[in-house]
C-alpha positions as CSV (number, residue, x, y, z in Angstrom):
1,A,-0.1,0.2,-0.7
2,M,2.6,2.7,1.0
3,T,4.2,1.8,-2.2
4,A,1.6,2.6,-3.9
5,I,0.7,5.9,-2.0
6,D,4.1,7.2,-2.3
7,Q,3.2,6.4,-6.5
8,G,0.5,8.3,-6.7
9,N,-2.1,5.2,-6.7
10,F,-4.0,6.1,-3.8
11,Q,-7.2,3.7,-5.9
12,K,-4.5,0.5,-5.3
13,A,-3.8,1.9,-2.1
14,V,-7.6,1.4,-0.8
15,E,-7.4,-2.0,-3.3
16,S,-4.3,-3.3,-0.4
17,L,-5.5,-1.9,2.7
18,T,-9.1,-3.3,2.0
19,K,-7.5,-6.5,2.2
20,I,-5.3,-5.8,5.2
21,L,-8.7,-5.0,7.0
22,S,-10.9,-7.6,5.9
23,A,-9.5,-9.4,7.7
24,P,-8.5,-7.7,11.5
25,D,-8.7,-10.3,13.9
26,G,-5.4,-10.5,15.3
27,I,-3.9,-6.9,14.1
28,N,-3.5,-4.6,16.7
29,P,-5.5,-2.4,17.4
30,K,-3.2,0.8,16.8
31,N,-1.9,-0.8,13.7
32,L,-5.9,-0.7,12.3
33,M,-6.0,2.5,13.9
34,S,-3.5,3.5,11.3
35,A,-4.2,1.4,8.8
36,Y,-8.6,3.1,8.6
37,N,-6.1,6.3,8.8
38,V,-4.2,5.5,6.1
39,R,-7.1,4.4,3.5
40,A,-9.0,7.4,4.9
41,L,-6.6,9.1,3.4
42,C,-6.2,7.5,0.3
43,Y,-10.2,7.7,0.1
44,S,-10.5,11.7,0.5
45,Q,-7.8,11.5,-2.6
46,I,-9.3,10.2,-5.1
47,N,-12.4,12.3,-3.9
48,Q,-14.7,9.5,-2.1
49,Y,-14.7,11.2,1.6
50,D,-17.8,10.0,2.4
51,K,-15.5,7.0,2.1
52,A,-12.9,9.0,4.1
53,L,-15.4,10.2,6.8
54,S,-15.8,6.5,7.5
55,D,-12.5,5.4,7.3
56,F,-11.7,8.4,9.9
57,E,-15.1,7.4,12.1
58,K,-13.6,3.5,12.9
59,A,-10.1,4.1,14.0
60,L,-11.5,7.1,15.4
61,A,-13.4,4.8,17.6
62,I,-10.4,2.7,18.5
63,E,-8.4,6.0,19.8
64,P,-10.8,9.1,20.0
65,N,-8.1,11.5,21.4
66,N,-6.0,11.2,17.9
67,A,-4.7,14.3,17.5
68,E,-3.5,12.9,14.0
69,I,-6.6,11.5,12.6
70,L,-9.4,14.9,14.5
71,G,-6.7,16.3,11.3
72,N,-7.1,15.1,8.5
73,R,-10.4,14.3,9.0
74,S,-10.7,18.4,9.7
75,F,-9.4,18.5,5.6
76,V,-11.9,16.5,4.5
77,Y,-14.7,18.6,5.7
78,Q,-12.5,21.6,4.6
79,A,-12.3,19.9,0.7
80,M,-16.4,18.8,0.9
81,G,-17.2,22.2,2.1
82,D,-18.3,21.5,6.1
83,I,-15.5,24.2,7.2
84,D,-18.1,24.8,11.1
85,K,-17.2,20.9,11.1
86,A,-13.1,21.4,9.9
87,K,-13.6,23.6,12.5
88,A,-14.1,21.7,15.6
89,D,-12.3,19.2,14.2
90,A,-9.1,21.6,13.9
91,K,-10.2,23.3,17.2
92,A,-10.8,18.9,19.0
93,A,-6.5,18.5,17.8
94,K,-5.0,21.5,18.5
95,R,-6.2,21.6,22.1
96,I,-5.0,17.8,22.3
97,D,-1.3,18.1,20.0
98,Y,-1.1,21.8,19.8
99,K,1.9,20.7,16.7
100,I,-0.8,18.7,15.1
101,K,-1.4,20.0,11.3
102,V,-4.7,21.9,11.1
103,P,-6.3,23.7,7.7
104,E,-5.6,27.2,7.7
105,F,-9.7,29.2,8.5
């Protein structure tokens, strides 16, 4: 998946990550959370924002106070034009880790 991302082939990365996530038993929760986060980012790169949001939700279900995921989701909300949700996620992410990258408003 990471090679596909490096090559800019986000659809291929989504397919690889989907294979991994289709059998989550035995995967360390941190790794599972990371896989959902990365797949969400890939979905956002191919403008499949609803799928990205779904994966961010799954990642946040594992670790609700993850600043990186909240920051990433903020960018997706911004791209969708939902500025209120984007600002809320950005603010939440900054409360957890003031160094996290979020959209500028």
